[in-house]
N, C-alpha and C positions, 0 to 999 in steps of 0.2 A: 503494500500500501503506500504509494506517494502523496504526500500532502502539498500541494500547490498552496493552497490558501487556508488559512483559519480564521472562524469566526469566534471571536471574543469576548463572552459577554462583559456588559459594563461593569459587572460587581469585580470583575477581574483587571479591567483596565489599567490600574496602577502598576500590576505585573509587568505588563506592557510598557509601560513607561520607564520601567528601570532598564530593558533591554539594551545589552551591549549594540552597538555599530557593527555592520558587518565584517569592519576592517579591525575588530578586536582580534586577540590571539584566540587561540584554540581554549587555553586555560581559562580567559576571561569568561568566554561563552560557557564553558563545564560549570565554572563555578555559578554562572547566573542561573543555569540551566536546574542544577542542584537546589541551589535554595527555592526556586519557581516551583519545583516541586515539592519540595517540603510542605510551602505554603500552602500550595492547592491540596495536598493531602490534609491539611489542617482544614480545611473547608468543606470537605466531604460529609461530614454530618450537619452542614449548615442549609439554608434552603437553596443553594445553588450546587447541591453534592452532585447530581446527575452530570451538571456541565463541568464541575471541578475534575471527576473522573475522566471523562472525554480529554480534557485538556491533558491531564495527567498521560494518558494513552499516547497523545500525540506529540508531547513535548519528551517523553522517553524513547520515541522513535529518534528524534533529535540528538539526545543524549548518547547513545549507543552510535549514531553516526559518527559522533564527536570523539566519543572511546576508539572508534576504530582508526580515526584521523591520527590518535595519539599514537595507534600500535603501529600504524604504518610511518609513521615518523621516526620512531626508535631503531 
């Protein structure tokens, strides 16, 4: 499954606002991805839980790709 676009509900717009630029290092991107997943997992029990779960799934795909980028660089 490839994600071309991602709808982010307004409840989570603050997470996107802190997203690093495309020119960021893989380490910076991975750090943001890890923190974002942790924050989203904390929202699962809230009123936007299903949206949080879906975002976690999508962001995990990007996290795995970033881990692969680290592995291939080593």
